[in-house]
Residue frames as qw, qx, qy, qz and C-alpha x, y, z in Angstrom:
[[0.302, 0.252, -0.147, 0.907, 2.60, -17.53, -22.74],
 [0.172, -0.612, -0.598, 0.489, 1.06, -15.50, -19.84],
 [0.202, 0.884, 0.371, 0.198, -0.77, -12.24, -20.55],
 [0.259, -0.902, 0.162, 0.304, 1.92, -10.06, -18.86],
 [0.550, -0.277, 0.583, 0.530, 4.65, -11.82, -20.99],
 [0.450, 0.537, 0.601, 0.384, 2.64, -11.38, -24.14],
 [0.032, -0.980, -0.187, 0.062, 2.08, -7.65, -23.22],
 [0.446, -0.736, 0.304, 0.408, 5.73, -7.16, -22.74],
 [0.515, -0.069, 0.656, 0.547, 6.50, -8.26, -26.24],
 [0.362, 0.782, 0.500, 0.085, 4.40, -5.71, -28.11],
 [0.407, 0.456, 0.089, 0.787, 5.45, -2.68, -30.07],
 [0.298, -0.822, -0.180, -0.451, 3.36, -0.54, -27.74],
 [0.784, -0.589, -0.041, 0.193, 5.18, -1.83, -24.62],
 [0.720, -0.015, 0.128, 0.682, 8.50, -1.10, -26.31],
 [0.141, 0.686, 0.161, 0.695, 7.51, 2.39, -27.29],
 [0.539, -0.811, -0.085, -0.211, 6.57, 3.03, -23.64],
 [0.823, -0.399, 0.025, 0.403, 9.80, 1.64, -22.39],
 [0.582, 0.253, 0.145, 0.759, 11.89, 3.64, -24.83],
 [0.102, -0.794, -0.185, -0.570, 9.87, 6.85, -24.11],
 [0.671, -0.737, -0.057, -0.048, 10.42, 6.41, -20.40],
 [0.807, -0.177, 0.054, 0.560, 14.11, 5.70, -20.80],
 [0.365, 0.456, 0.167, 0.794, 14.38, 9.04, -22.65],
 [0.168, -0.326, -0.483, 0.795, 12.50, 10.78, -19.92],
 [0.199, -0.104, -0.316, -0.922, 9.66, 11.97, -22.07],
 [0.439, 0.254, 0.607, -0.612, 6.04, 12.20, -21.05],
 [0.465, 0.462, 0.736, 0.170, 3.35, 11.01, -23.41],
 [0.225, 0.928, 0.220, -0.201, 2.53, 14.66, -24.16],
 [0.177, -0.754, 0.441, 0.453, 6.23, 15.48, -24.87],
 [0.414, -0.050, 0.819, 0.394, 6.57, 12.50, -27.24],
 [0.393, 0.685, 0.613, -0.002, 3.22, 13.38, -28.94],
 [0.085, 0.935, -0.016, -0.344, 4.46, 16.90, -29.53],
 [0.260, -0.543, 0.648, 0.466, 7.82, 15.73, -31.02],
 [0.356, 0.130, 0.869, 0.318, 5.88, 13.49, -33.40],
 [0.152, -0.043, -0.344, -0.926, 3.45, 16.10, -34.42],
 [0.236, -0.493, -0.834, -0.076, 0.31, 14.60, -32.70],
 [0.209, -0.653, -0.151, -0.712, -2.27, 16.92, -31.36],
 [0.627, -0.586, 0.253, -0.446, -2.49, 15.25, -27.89],
 [0.160, -0.454, 0.860, -0.173, -0.98, 12.57, -25.70],
 [0.802, 0.101, 0.391, -0.440, -3.88, 10.34, -26.43],
 [0.739, 0.554, -0.354, -0.147, -2.21, 9.12, -29.61],
 [0.223, 0.499, -0.796, 0.259, 0.80, 7.95, -27.64],
 [0.526, -0.173, 0.661, -0.506, -1.39, 6.32, -25.02],
 [0.860, 0.302, 0.089, -0.401, -3.24, 4.45, -27.75],
 [0.609, 0.564, -0.557, 0.030, 0.02, 3.28, -29.37],
 [0.013, 0.444, -0.813, 0.376, 1.46, 2.12, -26.06],
 [0.622, 0.008, 0.600, -0.503, -1.73, 0.18, -25.21],
 [0.187, -0.052, 0.881, 0.432, -1.59, -1.42, -28.70],
 [0.337, 0.625, 0.607, -0.358, -4.95, 0.24, -29.54],
 [0.393, 0.859, -0.085, -0.318, -3.56, 2.17, -32.45],
 [0.893, 0.234, 0.181, 0.340, -1.44, 0.76, -35.24],
 [0.300, -0.729, 0.302, 0.536, 1.92, 2.09, -36.32],
 [0.757, 0.653, 0.016, 0.000, 2.84, 2.83, -39.89],
 [0.830, 0.115, -0.011, 0.546, 6.33, 2.35, -41.29],
 [0.266, 0.640, -0.069, 0.717, 6.99, 6.12, -41.41],
 [0.504, -0.750, 0.116, -0.412, 5.85, 6.65, -37.80],
 [0.931, -0.294, 0.016, 0.217, 8.01, 3.71, -36.68],
 [0.638, 0.371, -0.054, 0.673, 10.98, 5.45, -38.34],
 [0.098, -0.744, 0.093, -0.655, 10.11, 8.74, -36.58],
 [0.786, -0.599, 0.002, -0.155, 9.77, 6.87, -33.26],
 [0.905, 0.005, -0.053, 0.423, 13.21, 5.33, -33.79],
 [0.405, 0.521, -0.081, 0.747, 14.82, 8.66, -34.54],
 [0.355, -0.726, 0.020, -0.588, 13.01, 10.49, -31.69],
 [0.817, -0.535, 0.120, -0.181, 13.58, 7.78, -29.14],
 [0.086, 0.710, -0.699, -0.016, 17.19, 6.98, -30.35],
 [0.670, -0.129, 0.715, -0.152, 16.37, 3.42, -30.97],
 [0.012, 0.163, -0.846, -0.508, 16.95, 1.02, -33.94],
 [0.657, -0.012, -0.218, -0.722, 13.61, 0.13, -35.51],
 [0.606, 0.060, -0.793, -0.019, 14.50, -3.52, -34.78],
 [0.036, 0.043, -0.727, 0.684, 14.03, -2.78, -31.10],
 [0.536, 0.082, 0.199, -0.816, 10.36, -2.02, -31.54],
 [0.765, 0.209, -0.438, -0.424, 9.97, -5.21, -33.55],
 [0.846, -0.437, 0.272, -0.141, 11.50, -7.29, -30.84],
 [0.893, 0.323, -0.139, 0.281, 14.60, -8.06, -32.78],
 [0.685, -0.427, 0.000, 0.590, 18.22, -7.63, -31.63],
 [0.212, 0.969, -0.012, -0.129, 19.43, -4.08, -32.38],
 [0.747, 0.437, -0.104, 0.490, 22.54, -3.53, -34.33],
 [0.414, -0.891, 0.064, 0.175, 25.15, -2.12, -32.03],
 [0.599, 0.708, -0.246, 0.283, 28.23, -0.66, -33.48],
 [0.774, -0.460, -0.073, 0.428, 31.48, -1.51, -31.63],
 [0.110, 0.989, -0.100, -0.016, 33.23, 1.78, -31.62],
 [0.484, -0.623, 0.560, 0.254, 36.64, 0.28, -30.71],
 [0.684, 0.205, 0.634, 0.299, 36.44, -2.02, -33.78],
 [0.423, 0.848, 0.267, 0.172, 35.39, 0.85, -36.05],
 [0.131, -0.947, 0.267, 0.121, 38.28, 3.06, -34.70],
 [0.590, -0.373, 0.641, 0.320, 40.86, 0.31, -35.29],
 [0.654, 0.429, 0.581, 0.224, 39.62, -0.07, -38.74],
 [0.271, 0.957, 0.070, 0.079, 40.07, 3.56, -39.66],
 [0.793, -0.011, 0.002, 0.610, 43.81, 3.78, -40.53],
 [0.299, 0.628, 0.096, 0.712, 43.71, 7.56, -41.18],
 [0.467, -0.846, -0.074, -0.246, 43.14, 8.48, -37.51],
 [0.268, 0.534, -0.629, 0.497, 46.03, 9.23, -35.33],
 [0.502, -0.245, -0.769, 0.311, 46.34, 7.50, -32.01],
 [0.035, -0.103, -0.364, 0.925, 45.71, 10.92, -30.39],
 [0.448, -0.066, -0.315, -0.834, 42.53, 11.27, -32.35],
 [0.629, -0.207, -0.726, -0.184, 41.35, 7.77, -31.41],
 [0.381, -0.201, -0.679, 0.595, 42.07, 8.42, -27.76],
 [0.127, 0.048, 0.147, -0.980, 40.13, 11.64, -27.85],
 [0.590, -0.122, -0.486, -0.633, 37.14, 9.81, -29.34],
 [0.599, -0.208, -0.757, 0.158, 37.33, 7.11, -26.79],
 [0.163, -0.145, -0.501, 0.837, 37.41, 9.75, -24.00],
 [0.401, -0.014, -0.123, -0.908, 34.31, 11.46, -25.50],
 [0.630, -0.165, -0.686, -0.326, 32.55, 8.06, -25.60],
 [0.459, -0.204, -0.719, 0.480, 33.32, 7.47, -21.93],
 [0.062, 0.090, 0.265, -0.958, 32.08, 10.98, -21.08],
 [0.515, -0.096, -0.369, -0.768, 28.84, 10.35, -22.93],
 [0.633, -0.204, -0.747, -0.005, 28.34, 7.07, -21.10],
 [0.258, -0.189, -0.586, 0.744, 28.91, 8.83, -17.73],
 [0.233, 0.003, -0.012, -0.972, 26.44, 11.50, -18.72],
 [0.629, -0.159, -0.557, -0.518, 23.78, 8.93, -19.63],
 [0.576, -0.237, -0.749, 0.227, 24.27, 7.00, -16.43],
 [0.139, -0.063, -0.444, 0.883, 23.91, 10.18, -14.45],
 [0.370, -0.242, -0.323, -0.837, 20.45, 10.79, -15.66]]
């Protein structure tokens, strides 16, 4: 395995990728996690600082990622359409409204 390939498979590189996809600077993420400075995030992203389980959980919540993502595992993705079909108590109108909201959220995300 080449050095660049190995680096791309680390928790630190995944933290950096998730942070950038959310549009956060290292300083912004540090503040959200309660660190004094961006140096902590820099050290995590360069794999020079370890990550505890509670910190990994906070990273997942803050960066809107399943913890499995940081560990290099496939994230659980909920199929909303399947979930909606399984819920027999929702009216078709309610299901349609939820599906329209999901589409709106996707458009908003893609517009960033």
